N, C-alpha and C positions, 0 to 999 in steps of 0.2 A: 735462434738459439733456444735451447731447452734446458732448464734446470729442474732437477727432481731429486727426491730424497733417496738415500741409499737403499732403503728397504724396497723401493719400487724400481730399482735400476739394475738392469743387466746390460752390459755394454760390450760392444765389439768394436775393434778399430779397423777401419778400412783405409788402406793407403791410397791417397789421392793427392798427387803433387807433394808427397811426403808428409801429408797431414792426416789426422785421425778424425773420424766421424762417429758421433755418439748416437745410440738409440736408447730409448727408455721404455719401461713397461709399468705404468701405474696399474694398480689392481682395478678390476672392472667395477667393484662396488664403490669406488671412491667418488665422492661428490654428489651422490644421489639425494642426500638429505637436504641439500640446499635449494632444491627446486620447488619447494612448496609455495613460493610466491612468484613462480614464473608466469609471465603473461600468457594468458590463454584466451584469446579474443575470437569468438566465433568458430572454434575448431573442434567443438564437441560433436560426437556422433549421435547424440540423443535424437530420437524421433518418436512421434506419437502415433500409435496405431490402435486397432481394436483391442489389443491386449495391453493397453496402457503405454507408458513411456518405456522404451527399450534402450539398451546400451548405456544405461546409467552406470558410472564408475565411481566407486569410493576408494580412495587411495589411503593406505596406512603408511605414514612416513617412516623412514629408516631409523629415526631416533626413538621409535616405540619398541621396547624390548619384546622379544619373542617368548619370554617366560610365561606370559599370560595370553598367548595367542588365541587359545580356544575361547577363553572368557571374552576377549576383546571382539572376536568375530561374532560371538553370540549376541553381545550387546549392540554391535553395529546392526545386526539383522533386526533385533527388536526395535531399535531406534528408527531405522528406515521403514519398518512396517508401520510404526506409529505415524511417521511423516506421510506415508502413502495414504493412510486412512484420513488424516487431516486434509490432505490435498483433495481427496475424493469428495469429502464433505463440503469444503470451501468452493469447489468447482462444480458442484451439482452433478456429480457422477460423470463428468466429462473427461477426467484424466486421473491417473494414479500411477504409481511406480510399478510397472509390470515386471521388469527384469533389472536386477542390480548385480554388478560384478564387483567384488571386493578384491582390490589389488594389494597384495601383501608384499613386504620387502623380500628380496631374493634370499636373504639369510634365514628367513622363517621356514624355508623348505627343508632345512636340515633337521627341523623338529618334526618327528614322526607324527605328532598330534595335530599339526597344522596341515591338513590335507589340501592339496592344490590340484585343480583340474588342469592338467597339462595340455588338453586339447584346445584351450582358449589361448589364442596367440595374438589377437588384435590389440588389446589394451596397451597403452603406453603411459608412462608416468607424467608426460607433459600434456596429456589430453584427458584430464579427469574432471569430475564435477564436484566432488567432495573430497576434502583432505582431513584425515584424522592425525593429529600431532600434539606436541606439547603446547601448553598454554601460551598464548601470545604475550610478549613482554609488556605491551601497552594495553591491550584489550582484555587480558586475563582469560577467564573461562567462558566468555560470551561467544557464541557462534556468530560469524559475520561474513559478509562479502563486500568488497569495495565497489562502489558505483562511481563511474567516471563520466558517463555520457548522459544524454538527455532522455526524455520520456520514451520508453519502449526499447532502450538500449540495454542489452544484457550486461551484467556486472563483470568486473575485471577478475580474471583468474577463476578460482573455485570457491565454494563455500567452505569455510574453515570451521572444523569441529574439534575444539580442544578436548584433551583427554579428561580433564576435570568435568566437563559437561557430559561426556560420554559415560563416566562413572557415577554421575550424580543420580539421586533417587527420584527426582522430579520427572514428570511427563515431558517428553521432548518433541512430540509430533508437531504441535502447532508452531513451536519455535523454529524447527527446521523448515516447515512449510513457509513461514515468514521469510526466511532467507532464500528459499526456492523462488518465491515470487520476485525478489530482487534479482536473483541470478538469471532466471530464465526469461522473465517477461519485462524486466526493466521498469517496474513500478517502485514507488517510494513510500517511506514511512508516513503515517498519518498521526504523528505525535509531535509534541513541541519540546524544546529544550529551554530550561530556565536561563534567561539572559541572552538567548540567541537573537541577533538583530533581524533575521528573516523569518525564523520559525520558532517564536516564543511559545512557552507552555500555556499561555493564557491570552485571551483577546477580548475585545469589546466590539459589539455592533453599535455604531453611533446612533444614539437616540437620546431622548430627554433624560431618562433614567436608565443607565446602562450598567449591568453587572459584568464582572469578569467571568468568562466561560473558559473551561479547559479546552485546549487545542486537541481535537479528536475527530473521529468520524464513527458514529454509532447509529444503530437503527432506532434506538429510543434515547431520550435524554439521559446523560450520564449523571449518576448520583454520587455525591461526595462533598468534600469541604476543602477549603484552602487553609493549609497550615503554613503561615508565612507566605513564601513564594512557591510553595510546592503543593500540587493538587493531590489529595488523598482520596482514593475511591472508597465508597462506603461498601458495606456488606450486602446492601440491598440493590444489587445490579443483576439479578437473575435473568431479567429479560433482555440484557445486552448480549447479542449474538454476533455483532460485527463491530469493528473490522479486524481481521488478523493483522493488517498492516498498522493498526492502532496499538494493539496490546496483545501480548502473548501470556499475560499474567492472570487476567480474569478467566476463570475456568469455563464460563459459558460461551466464550467467544470461539466461533468456529466458521464464520462466514466472512465474505468480502462485502464492502460497501458497494451497492449497486447504483445505477443511475437514479432510481426512485428514492433511495434514502441517503444518497451522498450529500454531504454538507459542503457548500462552496465557500462559505464565509471563513472557516478556520484557516489560519495561515500555516497549512501543512506543506511539506515538501512535495507531496503528491499534487495538491492544488497549484502550487507555484510552478512546477516544472511540466505539468501535464495540462495546463490551461483550465483547471477546474473540473476536469473529467474524472470520473470515478475509477477506482482500481479495476473493477470488473470490466469496464469499457475498454481499458487498455489491455487487460489480459486476453479478452476474447477477440481482440483485433490482431493478436499474434498469429503468425503463419501456422502454428500448431493446430489452430481451431478452424482454419479456413475449410479444410476438408474433413473435419471431425466435429460436426455441430451437434451430433446426437449423444445422448447419455449412454453410458455403458455400465456393465456390471463390474464393480471394483473387486477383483479377485485378490487372493493372497499374492504377495510379491515373491517372485522366484529369485533365489540367490545362488550365486556361484562364486568360488574363490579361485583366484589365479594370481600369477606373478608376471611382471614385465619380462617378456621374452626377448627384449632387445639384445642383439649381439654385435651389431656393427652397421655398416653402410653399404648400400648397393648403388654404385655410380653408373649412370647411363650417359654416354657421350655421343653427341651428334657429330657424324663425320661426313654429312652431305655437303654439297657444293656451297650451301649457305655459310658454312664455317670458314670458307676461304677469305671472305670479306674481312678486311682489317686484321688479317692474320689471327682470326679468332680461335682457330684450332690450336695453335701453339700456346696461346694465352690460357685456353681452357685446360690443356694438358698440364701446364705448369701449376695452375691453381689446384688441380686435382692432386698432383704430386705433393704440393705444399700441405694440403689438407691431410693426406695420408701420412706424411712424415710426422706430423704432430699429434696423430692419434696415439693413445696409450697402447702399449703392448698388451696383447690379449684380446684386442678388438678384432672383429672379422670384417673383411672388405671383399667385395666382388665388383667386377667391372664389365659392362657390356657396351657395344657400339652399334649404331644403326645408321644407315644411309639407304642406298639401294639394295643393301644386303645387311644381314644381322650377324654379329659375332660376339661370342663369349670370350672376352679377353682374359678374364680371371674368374674362376669359380670361387665361392666363398673360401677365404683363407685366413687363418689366424696370424696376426702380425707379430713378428719377432724380428730380431736383428738380421736374420737371413731373408725372410719372406718380404720384408720391406724393400730391400735393395732389388730383389727379383721383380717385385711388382712395379717399382719405379722404372726399371729397365723396360718392362713390357709397355708401360705407358709411353715411354719415349719413342717406341717404334710405331705408334699409331699414326696413320696418315689419313688425311681427308680424301674424299673421293669426288668425282664429278657428277655423281648421280643424285637422285632425289631421296625422299624419306619413305620409300615404299615399304621398307622393313620395320617401320615404327611399330606396327601391330605386334610383331614377334617380340620386340623389346618390351612392350607393355605386358604381354602374356608372361614373360619370364619375371618381370617386376612383381607381379602378383605372387608368384611362387617364392621369390626371395623375401617378400614381406612376411609370409607365414613361417619363414625360417628365422625371423627376428631381425630382419634388416630394414633400416630406414631407406627410403627411395629418394634419390637425388638425380634429377635430369638437368643436364647442361646442353642447351639446344638453341639453334637459330633457325629452326625449321620454318619454311614458308608455306608448307601445305601439310595436311594430315590425311590419313586414309578416309575413304568415304564412309566407312563403318566406325569412325572414331567415337561416335556417341555410344556405341556398344561398350567400348572400353571404359568410357567415363562411368557408365552404370556399373560395370564390373568392379571398378575401383571403389565405388560407393557401397556396393553390396558387400565387399570384403573389408570395408571400414579402413581404407588406406588413405592417409593424408600425405601426399607426396610434396617434395620441395622442388620447385621448377625455377631454374635460373634462365630467364628468357633474354636472349641476346639481340632481339629486334622487336619492333613494335608489332609486326605481324605475328610473331611468335607469342607475344603476350595475349593477343586477341584469341589465337587458336587454342592455347592451352589454359585459358581462364576456366572453362568448365571442369577440366581435370583437377585444377587446383582449388576447386570450390571448398573442399574440406581441409585443404592443406595451406601451402604458402606459395605465393607467386612473387618472384623477385625480378623486377625490370632492371636489367643491367645496362647502364649507358655504354654505348659502343663508340663514343667519340670522347675526346678530351678537350676541354676549353681552358684548363689551367696551364700556365707556362711551366716548362721544365726548368725551374730555377731553384738553386739551393736556398733553403730556408723558407720556401713558400709551399702552399698547399698544392698538391698535384695528385689528380686521380685519372686513371685510364681504365680500360676494360679489365686488364689483368689485376690491378689493385682492387677493383670492385668485386671481381669473382673471388679473389683470395679472402677478402674480409667478409664477404657474404657467407662463404662456406664455413669460416670460423664462427660466425654468428649462429649457423645451424647447429654446430657442436654445442655451443653455449646454451642454445634453447633445448636441445635434446638431453644433454647429460649434465655435466658440471658447469657452473657459471665460469666463463672464461672472459675476463675483463681486459680490454685493450687500453693501455695507459700511455702509449706513445706511438706517434708516427711522424716521420720527418723525411724531408728530401735533402740528401747530403751530397755534396761534391767531393768525391774521393780524389785526392791528388797524391803524387809521389811523396812518401814519407809517412809520418804518423798523423792520423786523424783521431781526435778524442772528443768526448762529450760526456754529459751526465743525464740521468733521468731519475725521477722520484718514484719509489715504491711506497704507497701510502698504507699498506697493510702487510703484516706477515703473510707469507705465501708458502704453499706446499709444492708449487710448480711454477716455473718461470720460463716463458718462451721469448727468446731474443733472436731476431733474425734480420738480415738485410739481403736484398737482391737487386739486380741491375734494372734500371729503368731504360737503359739503352741496350745495345747488344753486348756490352761488357768486354768486347775484344781488346780494348785499349788498356785494360787494367790487369795487373798481376798481383794476386793476394800473397802476402808473405807470412804474416802472423797477426794475432790479435789476443787481447786479454780483457777480462771484465772483472772489476773489483767490487766487493760488497761493502756496505757501511762499516763492517768489521775488518775490512781489508783482506777478506778471503778471495783467492784468485781462481778464476775459471778461464779455460782456453776457448778461443773462438776458432771454429773449424769450417771447412768447406765440404758440402755434399756435392761431389763432382757431377753426378748424373743429372741434377736439376739446377746446378749453379746457385745453390742456396747456402748462405753463410749462417752458421749456427754455433752453438757452444756446448761444452761439456763441463759440468760442475758437480763436485762431490759435496753437496751441502744438503743437510737434512731440512732445515727451515731457512727460508730466505727472509732475511731481516728487512723490516721497513726502513726507509731512509734514502740517502743519496747513493746511487750506483754510478760507477764510472766505467767507460769503455775506451780502449786504445787499439787502433787498427793501423797496421803498417802495410802499405801497398806501393807498387811502382806503376807509373802511368796514371791514368785518370778514368773516372766513370761517374755517372750520376746514379745514385742508389737510393732505395727506399728502406728506411729502418723502421721495424715494427717491434713492439714489446707487448706481450700479454702476460697475465698471471692468473693462477687459480689458487683458491684458499678453501680446500675441501672441508676442513674442520673449523674454519674461522669465517665469520660473516663480514665480508668487506662491504664497502659502498657498492650497491648494485644499481645499474641504470638500464632500464628497458624502455623500448619505444614502440609505438604502433599508431595507426591512423583510424579514422572513422569509416574507412571502407570496409563494409561488411561482406564477408565471404568473397573477397576480391572482386566485388562488383564495381563497375565504373561509377563515378560521382558526377552528377549533373551540377556544374558550378552555377548555373543560372537559377536553380531552385534550392540547392543545398549548399552546405558549408563544407570546406575542406579543413579538417582539424588534425593537428599532429599532437600526440601525447607523449609524455615521458613519466616514468615512475622511478623515484630515487629513494632508496632505503639503506639503512645500515643496521644490521642485527634486527631486521624486520621492523625497525622504527623509521618514521618519515624523516627525511633530511630537508630542511627548509633553508631559504635564503640563497638559492643558487640561481644562475643565469644560463640555462642550457640554450644552445644555439643550433638551429637546423640549417644545413646547407642543401638547397633543393636544386636538383639537376634534371632537366627534361631530356626527352629523346631526340629533340631537334638541335642540331649543332649551332643554329643561329640564335638560340635562346641563351641568355646569360644565366649564371648561377645566382640564385636568390638566397639570402641569409635572413632568417627570422629568429627572434629571441622568444623563448617560451617563458611563461611566468606562472606562479602558483595562485594568482588572483584573477586569472582570466575568466570571463563570464562563462566560457564553455566548460569550465571545471566546476562540477556541482558541489564539491565539498573541499573547503580550504583546509590546509594543514594535514592532508593525508599523504603527502609526498608526490602528488600528481601535478605535473606542469603541463600547460597546453598553449597552443596558439592557433588562431583562425587565420588561414592564409588568404590575404586579400589582394595580393599583387603577384598573380601567377604568371609564369612565362607564357608568351603569346602563341607559340606555334607547336607546343608539345601536348601530347595526351597521356604519355606514360612518364612517371617520375620516380626517381630514387632519391634518397636523402641520407645524409650522415648527421647524427646528433653528437655534438661535442660539449663537454664541460671541461674548460681549461682553467686550472688554478682554483677550482672550487673549494670552498671551506664549508660554509653553512653551519646550521645548528641542528642538534638532535634533541628531541624532547624525551627525557627519561622518566616522565611522570606516568601515572596510571590513569587511564580514562575509563570511567565507570559506565558511560553511556554507550549507545550504539554508534559506531564510527560513521555510519551513513545517515544518521537521523537529522543532524543539524546542518547549518550552512558551513560550519567549520568544526574542527576538532581542537578544543582549547589546549593551549600549551601551558603545562603546569611547572615543568622543570626544564626549560630550554638550556641546552649546554653547547657552547661553541665547540666545533670539532678542532682537535689540536693541530691537524696537518691539512694541507691542501691536497687536491687530487686531480687527476685527469681521467676522462673517459671518452672513448670514441665508439659509438654504437652504429653498426651497419645493419642492413637487412630490411630497412623500411622502404616501402614503395606503394604507389597507388595509381589509379587510372582515372582519366576524365572521359566523358562521353564524346566531347568534341573540344577543340582547343579554346582557351579563353581568348576572347576577341577584344578585350580592353574596356568593355562597357562597364558602367557603374551598376553592378547588381548586388552590391554589399550594403545591407540595411544599417540603420543606426543601432547603437547598443540598446540594451533592455533597461527599462525603468524598473527600479527595484524597491522604491520606498513610497509608492502612492499611498496617501492617507487622507482621511476626512478631517479637514481643518475645522469646519463648522457646519452644523445642520440647523437651519432655522425652520421650525415646524409651523410658524405663523404664516410666513409667505412661501413655505415649501421650496426652499433652496438649499443646496449643498455646495460647500466650497472645498474643492480638491486642491491638494498640494503635493508636489513631487520635485525631484531633481532631474533636470533634462540631461539626456545622454549626448554622446558625441557620435559623429558619423562613422561608418565602416566598422561596426562592432566595437565602437569606442576607441578604435586605433587612430582615428583622425583627430585633428586639432579643431575641427569645425563643430560648434555646438548646434544642436537641432532646435529649431523654433517652430516647426510645423507639427501639430499633434492632432490625433484623432481620439475622441473620447466616446466610448461605447458602454452599454450597460445591459444587464439582464436581470429580471426579477422573478420572484416565485410565481407570479401570475401567469407568465409565459415562459416556462423553462425551456432552455435551448435556443431561444430567439434573442439574438444580439441586436440591440437598437442603437443607432448612431445618434449621439447628442451634440457632437461638435466635430468639425473638421476644418482646421485653419491655423493661422499663425497666432502664437501667444508670445508676448514679450516677457523676458525675465523680470523679476522684481528689481527695483532700483538698487544699484550697488552690487548686483550679482550677475553672473554669467549663465547660471543654470538653475536658479531657484524659480519654479513656476507655480502659479496658482490660477484657478479658474472657477467661477461660480456658474452653476447650471440650475435650471428649474427641474424639480423632481416631478415626474408625471403624477397626476392626481387620479385616484380611483376611490371607489367606495369600499375597498378591502385593505386591511393592513398587510404589509409584506416587507420583505427584504429586497433591496436593490443593490446589485453587484456592479461596481464600476471598474473599468480598465482603461489604460491610456497607452497609445502607441505613438512612437516617434516616426516621422517620415522625413526623408531627405529630399533634396531638390529634384532627384531623378524619379521620385515616386516610390522608392524602396521603403517598405513598411517594416519596422522592427518587430521583435517579439512583443507579445502583450505583457503589460506590467503585472505586478501582483494585484490581487483583488482587494478593493476597499469597499466595505459593506456599510450600508445605512439602513436603519429600520424606519419605515415610513408608516405612520398610523393612518387609519382610514379617514377619508374626508367625506362627510355625510352629503353635503351639497356641493359637488364639484363644479361650481360655476365661477369662471374666471374670465370676464369679458376682455381682459387685456392680454392674458397669456395663452389661453386655450379656448376653443369654441365651446359654447354651452351645450350641455346634454339636451336641453329643451329650450325653446324660445321663452323669454321671460313672461310674456303675456299668457301663453298657454300654461306655463308652470303655475302662475298665481291663480288662473281661472280654475285649474284642477284642485288647488288647495281650497279655494272658496267653496267649490261644489261639494267637496268632501265634508266641510264643516256644516253646510246646510243639511246634507243627508244625515249627519250625525245628530243634529238637533231635532230633526223630524222623527227619527227613530226613538229618541228619548221621550218626546211628547206623546207618541203613540203608546209607548210602554206605560207611561204614567196614567193615561186615560183608561187603558185596559185594566190595570191593577185596581184603580178606584172603583170601576164598575163592578168588578168581581167582589170587592169588599161590600159594596152597597147591596148587591144581590143576596149575599149570604146573610147580611143583617136582616133584610126584609123577610127572608124565608124563616129565620130563627124567631123573629118577633110574631110571626103570623100563626104559629102553632102552639097549642097548650099541651099536647102530648107528643111524645117521641114515638112516632109510628114507624117501626122498622120491620115488624113481622118476621118473615123468614129471609129478609134481605141480608146478603153477605156484605159486611164492611171489610174492605181490604186494609186492615190495620196492621201495619208492619213496623218493626223497629227501624231506626235510621241505618243507612248504609255506612256504618262506622264501626270502628273497632271497639272491643270491650273496654279498653282504656278510655276511649273518648266518651263512652256512655257514663263511665264512672265519674269523669271529671265534670259532667254536666249536672249531676245531682250528688248530694252527700251519700256516702255509703253507710247504711244502717242495718241492723239485724232485721230479719224477716219474721215477724210474729205470726204469719199465716203459713209458715213453711209446712206445718203438720196438720193443717186444716183438712176437713173433708167436705164434699159437696152436701148441700142440704137434701133432705129426703124429697122435698117437693120438686126440686130441680132434677134430681136423679130419676124421679118417676116420669117426668114430662119429656125429657130429652135423653139422647144417648149419653151414657155416662162417660164415654171417651172424650166428650167435649170438655168435661170438667174433671178429668182424671187427676188423682194425686200425682201421677207421673209428670204433670205439667209444671210442677214446682220443684225448686231446689233450695237448699238452705243458704242463708247468708245473703249477700248482695249480688250474687251472680245473676247474669241474664239467663233466660231459659227459652227453649224452643216450644212453641205452642201451636197446635193445629188451627186451621182457619175457623173463625168464630161465626156462629149464626145466632143472632139475638132476636128476642121478642120485645114486647113493649116494656118500658120502665115506668113505674108509677110511684107517686109520692104518697105513702100510706103511714098511718100511725100504728104502732104495735097494739095488739089486742088488749093487752093489760095496762095500757097507758091512758091517762086522761088527756082530753083535748086541751091544748094550750098549756100543758104542764111539761115542765122539764124534769126528766128523771134525775135523781141524785147521782152525783159523780162517784163512780166506784172504779178505782184503778185496777188494772190487771185483768179485766174481763176481755173475752175474745170477740164480743160483738159491740158495734158502735152505732150511734145515731148522729145525724148531722143537724138535729134541731129543726126549728121552723114550725109550720102549721101542720099539727098531727092529724087534723081532720080531713086532710086530703084536698083542702081548698087550694086554689091557685095562689101562689105567692103574690103578695101585693107588689104593684110596680115600684121600681126603685127610681128615685130622682137622680138622674145622671145627666150631667151637662156634657153634650157632645163635644168631642175634641175637634180642633180645627181640621184635622185630617180625616174626620168622620170614621174613626175606628173605635170599637168598644173600649171603654175604660178598663183598667185592670181591676179585677175583683177585690173586694175588701178582705181584711184579714179574717182567716177562717179558724174556727176552733171546733174540736170534736169531743163529744162527751160520751162516756160509757153509761149504760143504763142496765138495770137487772135483766138477766136473760135466764129465765127459768126453763131449763132444758126439758123439764117434765111437762111443761105446759105446751101442749101441741098447738093450741090456738095461737099462743104467742109465737111459736115457730112459724106458723103459717103466715103471720102478718109481718115478719121481720124483714124489712127491706131498707135500703139506704135512704136517708133523708138529707136535705140540704138546708143550711141556714147559718146565721152568724151568731156570735155569742150573746148579742142583745136582740135576738129574734129578727135581725135584719136579714132578709133573704139574700142569698148569694146570687140569684139571677131572677129576673122578672118573670120567667117562666121556664119550665123544663125544655121548651123549644130552644131557648137561648143556650141551655146546657148542651143540647144536641148539636147546635151549630158550633159550639166551642169544641165538642168532641170530634166533630168531622174535620175541624181544622188541625186536629192532633198531628204534630210533625213526625211521629214515630212511623217510619216506613222502611222497608227493605229488609231482606234476609230473614223474614219471619221471626224477628227478635223483638221482644218488648221488655221494658224494665220491670223488675219485681216490685212487690208491694212496698209501701212506705209505712214506717211506724207512726205512732201518735206524735212523737217528738218531731219527726220529720214533717208531718203534715202541718203541725203547728208553726214550725219555723219557716216553712216555705210559703210565706204569706203573699208573696208577689208573683207566684207562679200561676199559670192559667189552670182552670179546672181540669183540663185534660191531663195535666201533669200528675194528677193524683191517681190515675189508673183507669182501667176500662170497667165501668160499673153497670153497663146496660144488661138487664136481665140476670143480675147476679144476686145471690143471697148475701146476708151479712157475713156469713162464715167464709165465704170464698170470693168476695167481691173486690177486695183491695188487691188487685193484681197488677 
């Protein structure tokens, strides 16, 4: 039965047994806007070549107005170019967006400003990579993609780009690249969520003093502070360049974490689901990079604008002898007629057949009330042949032509063989970007057509029935499967068409009545029933359908295909209880089906798929078989449901298996996103090809109407802030799901235990170097069993040997007293002489040896152990005797070296003293003394002596000295004012004598006259040797420090040339006590002068300085050899 609004209805009445048959024509644009969340798993045509990624499609939803089409297209191009640049940078020039097609709504073509390339015919709205639409009701303006699978599994559907994000002023390239890595490569976020049980925003590495670190993955330590429970990045993170999967907010981030800088300790989703491997390792293991390992030049992205050219469906029916089995030909014709009958008017349909010959039954024709009946009559005349499938190649050639005319390709076949050049057609389909729908009616057909369906859909149709034909029970046969599968194709391609009822009813003479629930207002309602037997024993008289508002609709018969449907003049079909009444004579077993569409309203949508990628067979011995379902209402997740999967194999001896899906299954990576799943652990024993139906009967559930500010894929769950129970229950029946196994399941136990999710460091004892681990033990068979696991394997990896996993324990562990699953175990930490992190994992193992997935990583910081000798736990690095012998030998050598040094120093000191005491005169002659300033900075020199004015800064060399030697040796340029150091050329000295001035009396001291520029050091002016000084040798045999020195000025008559000739420096104390026993001693002291290096020497010292520096050595007062009084204090 079909209900539709009057604006979409044009009807004609055909007399058949005195009854009227209704046709309807919904407009072609109806329902396209609701496909933005359609499941699109592995059906994209993206490929990576030398020109970057090609065939990337960005779809603009129908709810985006065309008034700003030019501006929106320009912004999309700028946004995708930024994303391409960010991808190129992050992937080290190995990939970028080479070609992007922007798919605009059909109604945009009416705007002359929105130019569309009509030559592009391949893109379809159900196979896109990015979707631009209104802001998401829960996630707002944040771009996102839903991730449902494990590590390396592409995300669900497309990357969603809200209009607010598109129109925002911020840079978008890195944010889109972040989602691209989710969508294409199946990597995960490297951030944490505050309060998340698995991926918190902070963590601690167990150690004696442990600080809380932010959950991240960066190439250098992240700088910032904790403000309460939230980490705030500082502004000083300019060196942080990775990872894009950590943050898109820091402006310097443009890289991925690599194997070298990846952090294993943070509890990120990437570490958890990818076993501690870095994002770049997962990305570069993708099939895109197997044959594209070299870098490329990232050119500008090429853009084109197109629209979906979909017009209808091209149906190809197999009429070979294989279709005779189980009367498959008649069942296929009825299902095709049923499908065509419920297509909206305005759709185009064409039909071909193939066997040993090829026939065009119907060229593309637009459906209306006349053409529908004509086409159904043509289908009814098709007959199977006794030949083979020799003409399949011609049918495939025409299918390519039909595709470019906007037709979706549907094959219904039981072919047992294909042409020898079939692979050529497979490549032709791929080259033209065709994604066909193949309904395979046998196991052999599924195997043969799998390559052709690689980019499309392969439906394995059960050709036997195991369910009894009993009223009120579930019954499936090949005809029901083909009908429901073809309806699911329409739902996937165009408007969402939800099946809400299916029943097996025994029609008996008289009135048969019943009810069903419509859970949402609808714009189209399909009510039908057809015979499950031959129907010859029943005669239909009349029937009625009543709405909740008691509106009446007539139930009619389409004679050509024996389909009972209805006509109803209703604009909107109200939700609530609908009633039907049918009057017949005789009896028949019939199937009643009800579908509805809600083009402008978002009802509860249920979609299903498996983990079979590109229709490839699954190896049950090494991989899992997982069935998924997504349940949403108004794009919000619906929780609290119990979807059930009924699994049917291709072998008639196998029983039907029913499995319940749940939203907390370990195979579901994010809770609260509306995705339910189940891991199949009890497969039928003899089948390799399976089909399933997913049911939700009487579901209610809750919908969260809150706003989630975080990324929907970052945490272990999406917190529910405003859960609201749904007001009404609903039913859903979802067909179209199928998968294949490499070989039949033989009943062996190959299903491992569940995964340990809460491994933690309970205690770390640094004294005895032990760590105590704690975790909750899983159950067997992916946690589906009731048997708890008691056998565990503990492994670890540390920074010292990255990539090397060491086994620490493998055996049975008993749970803690009073518990069934609380486990704890203490192990010894390996001892090394380097500090490092050690990363522990725990695996559960069942009695069959099946090993579960690794647990989360628990990290402990182990400080370095200087002497790693543990006679009980580990072998010593060296034997004890040898170790202590080496220690003793080292001590003896050290003492010997110290003794030698002491003897050498003392001998040097004694030799210098003897040499100094043996001479009365300082005989230097023309000998060069390498007197240099210390190799230290100017500031160091200043600290060693007080800084004072230089009273010789403007002095001039004496005439006597200027006449005897080169003036450059005593140039005025050798001096500078103040306390600065100066550069002085190498000095060549002659003898230094102790003389009295010519105008002085022997043993007389001149009167003190301050302010004069010449000085005398007192003492014996007659030139006699200074008397020896009584000095008590020190215990260390070193000269004692000189006594306090005083300097006295005496008259310097510059006009007295004799006085000038005799003016030299004298040495003595204030009470005539000599400063040294002889000038030789002074020479020895000067030779010990420590000023060496860089040709620098300290400047002169003033009288005040020389007076105060009483404890300094003589050499600290300057170089005096061969100098006059006017230029000697240097």
